[in-house]
C-alpha positions as a Markdown table, in Angstrom:
| # | Residue | x | y | z |
|---|---|---|---|---|
| 1 | Met | -7.7 | 19.1 | 0.3 |
| 2 | Ser | -10.9 | 20.2 | -1.3 |
| 3 | Asn | -14.0 | 18.1 | -1.6 |
| 4 | Lys | -14.2 | 18.5 | -5.4 |
| 5 | Val | -13.8 | 15.2 | -7.2 |
| 6 | Ala | -10.9 | 15.2 | -9.6 |
| 7 | Leu | -11.2 | 11.7 | -10.9 |
| 8 | Glu | -14.0 | 9.2 | -10.8 |
| 9 | Leu | -14.4 | 5.6 | -12.0 |
| 10 | Lys | -18.0 | 4.5 | -12.4 |
| 11 | Gly | -18.7 | 0.8 | -12.8 |
| 12 | Val | -15.4 | 0.4 | -14.7 |
| 13 | Thr | -14.7 | -3.1 | -16.1 |
| 14 | Lys | -11.7 | -4.1 | -18.2 |
| 15 | Lys | -11.6 | -7.4 | -20.0 |
| 16 | Phe | -8.7 | -9.0 | -21.7 |
| 17 | Lys | -10.1 | -11.7 | -24.0 |
| 18 | Lys | -12.9 | -13.0 | -21.7 |
| 19 | Thr | -11.2 | -12.5 | -18.4 |
| 20 | Asp | -12.2 | -9.5 | -16.1 |
| 21 | Val | -9.0 | -7.8 | -15.0 |
| 22 | Ile | -11.0 | -5.0 | -13.4 |
| 23 | Ser | -14.5 | -5.8 | -12.3 |
| 24 | Asn | -17.2 | -3.1 | -11.9 |
| 25 | Met | -14.9 | -0.7 | -10.1 |
| 26 | Asp | -16.2 | 2.5 | -8.4 |
| 27 | Leu | -13.7 | 5.0 | -7.1 |
| 28 | Lys | -13.7 | 8.7 | -6.3 |
| 29 | Ile | -10.4 | 10.6 | -6.0 |
| 30 | Glu | -10.6 | 14.1 | -4.5 |
| 31 | Asn | -8.9 | 17.1 | -5.9 |
| 32 | Gly | -5.4 | 17.3 | -4.4 |
| 33 | Glu | -5.6 | 13.9 | -2.9 |
| 34 | Phe | -2.7 | 11.4 | -2.7 |
| 35 | Leu | -4.2 | 8.0 | -3.4 |
| 36 | Val | -2.2 | 4.8 | -3.5 |
| 37 | Leu | -3.4 | 1.7 | -5.3 |
| 38 | Leu | -1.9 | -1.2 | -3.4 |
| 39 | Gly | -2.1 | -4.9 | -4.2 |
| 40 | Pro | -0.2 | -8.0 | -5.3 |
| 41 | Ser | 1.2 | -8.4 | -8.8 |
| 42 | Gly | -1.5 | -9.0 | -11.4 |
| 43 | Cys | -4.3 | -7.5 | -9.3 |
| 44 | Gly | -5.2 | -4.9 | -11.9 |
| 45 | Lys | -3.7 | -1.7 | -10.3 |
| 46 | Ser | -1.5 | -0.8 | -13.3 |
| 47 | Thr | -4.3 | -1.5 | -15.7 |
| 48 | Thr | -6.5 | 0.9 | -13.6 |
| 49 | Leu | -3.8 | 3.6 | -13.9 |
| 50 | Arg | -3.4 | 3.1 | -17.7 |
| 51 | Met | -7.2 | 3.5 | -18.1 |
| 52 | Ile | -7.1 | 6.8 | -16.1 |
| 53 | Ala | -4.2 | 8.0 | -18.3 |
| 54 | Gly | -6.2 | 7.1 | -21.5 |
| 55 | Leu | -3.8 | 4.5 | -22.6 |
| 56 | Glu | -6.4 | 1.7 | -22.3 |
| 57 | Lys | -10.1 | 2.0 | -22.9 |
| 58 | Pro | -12.5 | 0.5 | -20.3 |
| 59 | Ser | -14.6 | -2.4 | -21.6 |
| 60 | Asp | -17.5 | -1.0 | -19.6 |
| 61 | Gly | -18.2 | 2.0 | -17.3 |
| 62 | Gln | -17.0 | 5.6 | -17.3 |
| 63 | Ile | -13.9 | 7.5 | -16.2 |
| 64 | Leu | -14.6 | 11.1 | -15.4 |
| 65 | Ile | -11.9 | 13.8 | -15.1 |
| 66 | Asp | -13.2 | 16.9 | -13.5 |
| 67 | Gly | -16.7 | 15.6 | -14.3 |
| 68 | Lys | -16.0 | 15.1 | -18.0 |
| 69 | Asp | -15.9 | 11.7 | -19.7 |
| 70 | Ser | -12.2 | 11.0 | -20.3 |
| 71 | Gln | -13.1 | 9.5 | -23.7 |
| 72 | Thr | -14.4 | 12.9 | -25.0 |
| 73 | Ile | -11.6 | 15.3 | -23.9 |
| 74 | Ser | -8.2 | 16.0 | -25.4 |
| 75 | Ser | -4.9 | 15.1 | -23.9 |
| 76 | Val | -4.3 | 18.8 | -23.1 |
| 77 | Glu | -7.6 | 19.0 | -21.2 |
| 78 | Arg | -6.6 | 15.9 | -19.2 |
| 79 | Asn | -3.5 | 17.6 | -18.0 |
| 80 | Ile | -2.0 | 14.3 | -16.8 |
| 81 | Ala | 1.7 | 13.4 | -16.3 |
| 82 | Met | 2.6 | 9.7 | -15.9 |
| 83 | Val | 5.7 | 7.9 | -14.8 |
| 84 | Phe | 5.8 | 4.5 | -16.5 |
| 85 | Gln | 7.3 | 1.4 | -14.9 |
| 86 | Asp | 9.2 | 0.7 | -18.2 |
| 87 | Tyr | 10.7 | 4.3 | -18.2 |
| 88 | Ala | 9.5 | 5.3 | -21.8 |
| 89 | Leu | 12.5 | 7.7 | -22.3 |
| 90 | Tyr | 13.4 | 9.2 | -25.6 |
| 91 | Pro | 16.6 | 7.2 | -26.6 |
| 92 | Asn | 18.1 | 9.9 | -28.8 |
| 93 | Met | 17.8 | 12.6 | -26.1 |
| 94 | Thr | 20.1 | 13.2 | -23.1 |
| 95 | Val | 18.9 | 13.1 | -19.5 |
| 96 | Tyr | 18.5 | 16.8 | -19.5 |
| 97 | Gln | 16.6 | 16.9 | -22.8 |
| 98 | Asn | 14.3 | 14.1 | -21.6 |
| 99 | Leu | 13.5 | 16.1 | -18.5 |
| 100 | Glu | 13.0 | 19.3 | -20.5 |
| 101 | Tyr | 10.9 | 18.1 | -23.4 |
| 102 | Ala | 7.5 | 18.3 | -21.8 |
| 103 | Leu | 8.2 | 21.7 | -20.4 |
| 104 | Lys | 9.2 | 23.0 | -23.8 |
| 105 | Val | 6.0 | 21.5 | -25.3 |
| 106 | His | 4.0 | 23.4 | -22.7 |
| 107 | Lys | 5.9 | 26.6 | -23.4 |
| 108 | Val | 7.4 | 26.9 | -19.9 |
| 109 | Lys | 9.9 | 29.8 | -19.9 |
| 110 | Lys | 13.6 | 28.9 | -20.2 |
| 111 | Glu | 14.6 | 30.3 | -16.7 |
| 112 | Glu | 11.7 | 28.4 | -15.0 |
| 113 | Arg | 12.7 | 25.3 | -16.9 |
| 114 | Gln | 16.3 | 25.5 | -15.7 |
| 115 | Arg | 15.2 | 26.2 | -12.1 |
| 116 | Arg | 12.9 | 23.2 | -12.0 |
| 117 | Leu | 15.3 | 20.9 | -13.7 |
| 118 | Glu | 18.4 | 21.8 | -11.6 |
| 119 | Lys | 16.4 | 21.0 | -8.5 |
| 120 | Ile | 15.2 | 17.7 | -9.8 |
| 121 | Leu | 18.7 | 16.7 | -11.0 |
| 122 | Glu | 20.1 | 17.4 | -7.5 |
| 123 | Thr | 17.2 | 15.6 | -5.7 |
| 124 | Leu | 17.5 | 12.5 | -7.8 |
| 125 | Asn | 21.3 | 12.4 | -7.9 |
| 126 | Leu | 21.4 | 12.8 | -11.7 |
| 127 | Lys | 23.7 | 15.9 | -12.1 |
| 128 | Ala | 26.6 | 13.7 | -13.2 |
| 129 | Tyr | 24.4 | 12.0 | -15.9 |
| 130 | Arg | 22.7 | 15.1 | -17.4 |
| 131 | Asp | 24.5 | 14.7 | -20.8 |
| 132 | Arg | 24.2 | 11.0 | -21.0 |
| 133 | Leu | 21.7 | 9.1 | -23.3 |
| 134 | Pro | 19.3 | 6.6 | -21.8 |
| 135 | Gly | 21.4 | 3.7 | -23.3 |
| 136 | Gln | 24.3 | 4.7 | -21.1 |
| 137 | Leu | 22.3 | 4.5 | -17.9 |
| 138 | Ser | 21.5 | 1.7 | -15.5 |
| 139 | Gly | 17.9 | 0.6 | -14.8 |
| 140 | Gly | 17.8 | 2.6 | -11.6 |
| 141 | Gln | 19.2 | 5.7 | -13.3 |
| 142 | Lys | 16.6 | 5.5 | -16.1 |
| 143 | Gln | 13.8 | 5.1 | -13.5 |
| 144 | Arg | 15.0 | 8.3 | -11.8 |
| 145 | Val | 15.0 | 10.2 | -15.1 |
| 146 | Ala | 11.4 | 9.0 | -15.7 |
| 147 | Leu | 10.4 | 10.1 | -12.2 |
| 148 | Gly | 12.1 | 13.5 | -12.7 |
| 149 | Arg | 10.3 | 14.0 | -16.0 |
| 150 | Gly | 6.9 | 13.5 | -14.4 |
| 151 | Met | 7.9 | 15.7 | -11.4 |
| 152 | Ala | 9.0 | 18.6 | -13.7 |
| 153 | Lys | 5.7 | 18.8 | -15.6 |
| 154 | Lys | 3.7 | 19.9 | -12.5 |
| 155 | Ser | 0.5 | 18.6 | -14.1 |
| 156 | Lys | -2.9 | 18.7 | -12.4 |
| 157 | Val | -3.0 | 14.9 | -12.2 |
| 158 | Phe | 0.2 | 12.9 | -11.6 |
| 159 | Leu | 0.1 | 9.1 | -12.2 |
| 160 | Leu | 3.0 | 7.0 | -11.0 |
| 161 | Asp | 3.4 | 3.3 | -11.7 |
| 162 | Glu | 5.9 | 1.6 | -9.4 |
| 163 | Pro | 8.2 | 4.6 | -9.8 |
| 164 | Leu | 10.7 | 3.6 | -7.1 |
| 165 | Ser | 11.0 | -0.2 | -7.7 |
| 166 | Asn | 14.5 | -0.1 | -9.3 |
| 167 | Ile | 16.0 | 2.6 | -7.1 |
| 168 | Asp | 18.3 | 1.7 | -4.3 |
| 169 | Val | 17.1 | 2.1 | -0.7 |
| 170 | Gln | 18.9 | 5.3 | 0.2 |
| 171 | Leu | 17.8 | 7.2 | -2.9 |
| 172 | Arg | 14.3 | 5.6 | -2.7 |
| 173 | Glu | 13.7 | 7.3 | 0.7 |
| 174 | Lys | 15.0 | 10.7 | -0.7 |
| 175 | Ala | 12.8 | 10.4 | -3.8 |
| 176 | Arg | 9.8 | 9.4 | -1.7 |
| 177 | Asp | 10.3 | 12.5 | 0.5 |
| 178 | Glu | 10.6 | 14.6 | -2.7 |
| 179 | Ile | 7.3 | 13.2 | -4.1 |
| 180 | Gln | 5.6 | 14.1 | -0.8 |
| 181 | Ser | 7.1 | 17.6 | -0.8 |
| 182 | Leu | 6.0 | 18.0 | -4.4 |
| 183 | His | 2.5 | 17.1 | -3.4 |
| 184 | Glu | 2.4 | 19.5 | -0.5 |
| 185 | Glu | 3.8 | 22.3 | -2.6 |
| 186 | Asn | 1.7 | 21.8 | -5.8 |
| 187 | His | -1.5 | 20.2 | -4.5 |
| 188 | Gln | -1.5 | 17.8 | -7.4 |
| 189 | Thr | -3.9 | 14.9 | -7.5 |
| 190 | Ile | -1.6 | 11.9 | -7.3 |
| 191 | Val | -2.5 | 8.3 | -8.0 |
| 192 | Tyr | 0.4 | 6.1 | -7.1 |
| 193 | Val | 0.7 | 2.3 | -7.9 |
| 194 | Thr | 2.8 | 0.1 | -5.7 |
| 195 | His | 3.0 | -3.4 | -4.3 |
| 196 | Asp | 5.2 | -2.1 | -1.4 |
| 197 | Gln | 3.0 | -1.7 | 1.6 |
| 198 | Leu | 5.5 | 0.4 | 3.5 |
| 199 | Glu | 5.7 | 2.8 | 0.6 |
| 200 | Ala | 1.9 | 3.0 | 0.5 |
| 201 | Met | 1.6 | 3.6 | 4.2 |
| 202 | Ala | 4.2 | 6.4 | 4.1 |
| 203 | Leu | 2.8 | 8.2 | 1.1 |
| 204 | Gly | -1.0 | 7.8 | 0.9 |
| 205 | Asp | -3.7 | 10.1 | 2.2 |
| 206 | Arg | -5.8 | 7.1 | 1.4 |
| 207 | Ile | -5.0 | 3.6 | 0.2 |
| 208 | Ala | -7.1 | 1.5 | -2.1 |
| 209 | Ile | -6.3 | -2.2 | -1.7 |
| 210 | Ile | -7.0 | -4.2 | -4.8 |
| 211 | Asn | -7.2 | -7.9 | -5.3 |
| 212 | Glu | -8.3 | -9.8 | -8.4 |
| 213 | Gly | -9.6 | -6.6 | -10.0 |
| 214 | Lys | -11.8 | -5.5 | -7.0 |
| 215 | Ile | -11.2 | -2.9 | -4.3 |
| 216 | Gln | -11.1 | -4.7 | -1.0 |
| 217 | Met | -10.9 | -1.6 | 1.1 |
| 218 | Ile | -10.2 | 2.1 | 0.6 |
| 219 | Asp | -9.4 | 4.2 | 3.7 |
| 220 | Thr | -6.6 | 6.0 | 5.6 |
| 221 | Pro | -3.4 | 4.1 | 6.4 |
| 222 | Asp | -4.4 | 4.0 | 10.1 |
| 223 | Asn | -7.8 | 2.4 | 9.4 |
| 224 | Ile | -6.3 | 0.0 | 6.8 |
| 225 | Tyr | -3.8 | -1.3 | 9.4 |
| 226 | Asn | -5.9 | -1.2 | 12.6 |
| 227 | His | -9.5 | -1.8 | 11.3 |
| 228 | Pro | -9.1 | -4.0 | 8.1 |
| 229 | Ala | -12.3 | -4.8 | 6.2 |
| 230 | Asn | -11.4 | -8.4 | 5.7 |
| 231 | Leu | -8.7 | -11.0 | 6.2 |
| 232 | Phe | -7.1 | -10.3 | 2.9 |
| 233 | Val | -6.5 | -6.7 | 3.8 |
| 234 | Ala | -5.3 | -7.7 | 7.3 |
| 235 | Gln | -2.8 | -10.2 | 5.9 |
| 236 | Phe | -1.6 | -8.0 | 3.0 |
| 237 | Val | -0.7 | -5.0 | 5.2 |
| 238 | Gly | 1.8 | -5.3 | 8.0 |
| 239 | Thr | 5.4 | -6.7 | 8.5 |
| 240 | Pro | 5.7 | -9.3 | 9.9 |
| 241 | Gln | 2.3 | -10.4 | 8.7 |
| 242 | Ile | -0.7 | -10.5 | 11.2 |
| 243 | Asn | -1.1 | -13.8 | 13.2 |
| 244 | Val | -4.3 | -15.6 | 12.4 |
| 245 | Leu | -5.7 | -18.3 | 14.6 |
| 246 | Glu | -8.9 | -20.4 | 14.3 |
| 247 | Val | -10.8 | -19.9 | 17.5 |
| 248 | Thr | -14.2 | -20.8 | 19.0 |
| 249 | Tyr | -16.6 | -18.7 | 21.1 |
| 250 | Gln | -17.8 | -20.7 | 24.1 |
| 251 | Ser | -18.9 | -20.0 | 27.7 |
| 252 | Glu | -18.1 | -16.3 | 27.5 |
| 253 | Gln | -14.6 | -17.0 | 26.3 |
| 254 | Ile | -12.6 | -17.3 | 23.1 |
| 255 | Leu | -10.9 | -20.7 | 22.9 |
| 256 | Phe | -7.9 | -21.7 | 20.9 |
| 257 | Asn | -7.2 | -25.4 | 20.7 |
| 258 | Glu | -9.8 | -25.7 | 23.5 |
| 259 | His | -7.8 | -23.4 | 25.8 |
| 260 | Pro | -9.2 | -20.0 | 26.7 |
| 261 | Val | -7.2 | -17.1 | 25.4 |
| 262 | Leu | -9.6 | -14.2 | 26.0 |
| 263 | Ser | -12.6 | -13.5 | 28.0 |
| 264 | Ile | -15.5 | -12.3 | 25.8 |
| 265 | Ser | -15.7 | -8.5 | 25.6 |
| 266 | Lys | -18.8 | -6.4 | 25.4 |
| 267 | Arg | -17.9 | -5.4 | 21.9 |
| 268 | Leu | -18.1 | -9.0 | 20.8 |
| 269 | Lys | -21.3 | -9.6 | 22.7 |
| 270 | Asp | -22.9 | -6.6 | 21.0 |
| 271 | Ile | -22.1 | -8.0 | 17.6 |
| 272 | Gly | -24.2 | -11.1 | 18.4 |
| 273 | Ile | -21.8 | -14.0 | 17.8 |
| 274 | Val | -23.3 | -17.2 | 19.0 |
| 275 | Pro | -21.8 | -20.0 | 21.2 |
| 276 | Glu | -19.8 | -22.7 | 19.4 |
| 277 | Glu | -19.3 | -20.2 | 16.5 |
| 278 | Lys | -15.9 | -20.5 | 14.8 |
| 279 | Leu | -14.0 | -17.3 | 14.0 |
| 280 | Phe | -10.6 | -16.2 | 12.9 |
| 281 | Leu | -8.7 | -14.2 | 15.5 |
| 282 | Gly | -6.2 | -11.8 | 14.1 |
| 283 | Ile | -3.5 | -10.2 | 16.2 |
| 284 | Arg | -0.5 | -8.1 | 15.1 |
| 285 | Pro | 2.9 | -9.4 | 16.3 |
| 286 | Glu | 3.4 | -6.1 | 18.3 |
| 287 | His | 0.2 | -6.9 | 20.2 |
| 288 | Val | 1.4 | -10.3 | 21.4 |
| 289 | Ile | 2.7 | -10.3 | 24.9 |
| 290 | Val | 5.5 | -12.9 | 25.7 |
| 291 | Thr | 6.7 | -13.5 | 29.3 |
| 292 | His | 8.9 | -16.0 | 31.0 |
| 293 | Glu | 6.2 | -16.8 | 33.6 |
| 294 | Gln | 2.5 | -17.4 | 33.3 |
| 295 | Thr | 1.2 | -13.9 | 34.3 |
| 296 | Asn | -2.5 | -14.5 | 33.8 |
| 297 | Gln | -5.0 | -17.3 | 33.2 |
| 298 | Phe | -5.1 | -16.7 | 29.5 |
| 299 | Ala | -1.4 | -16.9 | 28.9 |
| 300 | Leu | -0.5 | -20.2 | 27.1 |
| 301 | Pro | 2.9 | -21.9 | 26.9 |
| 302 | Ala | 4.9 | -22.0 | 23.7 |
| 303 | Gln | 8.5 | -22.7 | 22.8 |
| 304 | Val | 10.6 | -20.0 | 21.2 |
| 305 | Glu | 11.5 | -21.5 | 17.9 |
| 306 | Gln | 13.5 | -18.6 | 16.4 |
| 307 | Val | 14.8 | -15.2 | 17.5 |
| 308 | Val | 15.6 | -12.4 | 15.0 |
| 309 | Asp | 17.3 | -9.5 | 16.8 |
| 310 | Tyr | 16.9 | -6.1 | 15.2 |
| 311 | Gly | 18.6 | -4.2 | 18.1 |
| 312 | Arg | 15.7 | -2.1 | 19.0 |
| 313 | Tyr | 13.4 | -5.1 | 19.3 |
| 314 | Gln | 13.3 | -8.9 | 18.9 |
| 315 | Gln | 11.0 | -10.8 | 16.6 |
| 316 | Leu | 10.1 | -14.2 | 18.1 |
| 317 | Thr | 8.6 | -17.1 | 16.3 |
| 318 | Leu | 6.6 | -19.2 | 18.9 |
| 319 | Asn | 5.8 | -22.8 | 18.1 |
| 320 | Leu | 2.2 | -23.7 | 19.1 |
| 321 | Gly | 2.4 | -27.3 | 18.1 |
| 322 | Glu | 0.6 | -29.0 | 15.2 |
| 323 | Glu | 2.7 | -27.1 | 12.7 |
| 324 | Gln | 1.3 | -23.8 | 14.0 |
| 325 | Ala | 3.4 | -20.8 | 14.9 |
| 326 | Ile | 2.8 | -17.1 | 15.7 |
| 327 | Lys | 5.2 | -14.2 | 15.6 |
| 328 | Ala | 5.7 | -11.6 | 18.4 |
| 329 | Ile | 7.6 | -8.3 | 18.5 |
| 330 | Ile | 9.1 | -7.6 | 22.0 |
| 331 | Thr | 11.4 | -5.0 | 23.3 |
| 332 | Asn | 12.9 | -6.6 | 26.4 |
| 333 | Asn | 15.3 | -8.6 | 24.2 |
| 334 | Asp | 16.0 | -11.4 | 26.7 |
| 335 | Phe | 14.6 | -14.5 | 24.9 |
| 336 | Arg | 16.7 | -17.2 | 23.2 |
| 337 | Ala | 15.8 | -19.9 | 20.8 |
| 338 | Gly | 14.6 | -23.0 | 22.8 |
| 339 | Asp | 13.3 | -20.9 | 25.7 |
| 340 | Leu | 9.8 | -21.7 | 27.0 |
| 341 | Gly | 7.6 | -18.5 | 27.0 |
| 342 | Tyr | 4.0 | -17.7 | 27.7 |
| 343 | Phe | 2.0 | -15.7 | 25.2 |
| 344 | Ser | -1.2 | -13.7 | 25.6 |
| 345 | Phe | -2.8 | -10.9 | 23.6 |
| 346 | Ile | -3.6 | -7.2 | 24.2 |
| 347 | Lys | -7.4 | -7.7 | 24.3 |
| 348 | Glu | -8.3 | -4.3 | 22.8 |
| 349 | Arg | -6.2 | -4.9 | 19.7 |
| 350 | Thr | -7.6 | -8.3 | 18.7 |
| 351 | Leu | -9.5 | -8.5 | 15.4 |
| 352 | Phe | -12.2 | -11.1 | 14.6 |
| 353 | Phe | -13.1 | -12.3 | 11.1 |
| 354 | Asp | -16.1 | -14.4 | 9.9 |
| 355 | His | -15.0 | -18.0 | 9.4 |
| 356 | Val | -16.9 | -18.3 | 6.1 |
| 357 | Asn | -16.7 | -14.9 | 4.2 |
| 358 | Lys | -13.5 | -13.7 | 6.0 |
| 359 | Asn | -15.0 | -10.2 | 6.6 |
| 360 | Asn | -14.1 | -8.3 | 9.8 |
| 361 | Ile | -17.2 | -9.0 | 12.0 |
| 362 | Glu | -16.9 | -5.5 | 13.5 |
| 363 | Lys | -17.0 | -3.6 | 10.1 |
C-alpha cells in the first residue's frame, strides 16, 4: 500500500434540513487501502459514501480525489464503482447484461469481458440466473448481481454500501473472500460500509468507527479491539460485548462494590489517577477467569446464571447482584447454571475509561 492519498475529506459537514448528519469530518484514505466505515444504523456512514461517490453534495468542506476537488472533475476522472444497498439494477436487462454494461461503456474487449464475468458468475453462484431479469430474482440474488457488477468494473476506487446484508451466510463468506482477493489482485482503494463488526474486522486494513456523524476512532482492527479510544468503541466492537463495571481507585487497589478486584499497576499510577476517583473498568469476556475455588485474593464469588455451550467454549453469565451481570468465555466447559464460581480478571487486559467523558484514560 503506497502512502499517496487517494481520497480525502476535509472538514466535511452534511446537513439535512437543520440537522448535522455528518459533522466536520476529516478522513484520509490511502491509495490501495481497504477502509471500512463501521457504525450503528443512522450514524452517517452511507451518507459519507454517497458524498464520496458524488451522489450527495457536502453542505460544507471538501472531498478530494487524487488531490482534486471532487466537485470539479468528471465522473470518468473519478473512476469510481459503487455497489448500492438497494441494488440499482437495470430492470430490462438480464443478469449477464447488467454485469456487462459498464464494461461495454468502458470499451473492455469482448474476450476480457467474458473472462471476468464467467469468474464472477461462478464466484457469486449466479450461473443458473445469467439470463433472468432482476424482477425474477430474490433480494439476495439481486444483491449478488449488484456486487458482481461493481467487481467487474475494476475501477480505481470501489465503494460498497452494505453489499452482503441480504446474502445467506455460506455465500456471504465466499463473497467476502472474493472481495479480499479482488483487493489483493487489483490494489483498488476500497471504502466499505457495514454495521456488521465481524465483517469489518475480517476485511479492513483500517476501520473508521462512526457515531452520530463523527469518527470516534480510526485504526487497525487490532487496535480498535484491544485499545479502543472510548467506551462507545469498546462496547460497539466485540461479541459478546465488553463487560463494563463502575470501580473506584483506593489504597493502591481497584475496588468494585467496595471489594478489591485488582492491585494498582504501574501503568495506572503513571497516568496519575487520584484516590477515590471513579472509573469504568472494561474487560472482554475472554479475559475473565472463572474458577470453582477462590484462587487469589481478588477473585470474587458470583452465581452462574446462564450457560451457552458452543462446543469449543462456554459463554457464562455471572450474576453479581444488584441487577448486575458479566459474561465470561471459558474453555474448560465444566460449569452449569446455578453453580457458584469465582471470577477475576487478566490484569494486563483490563481497560479503564474516564467516568465523565468516557475516553480511554490510557489513550
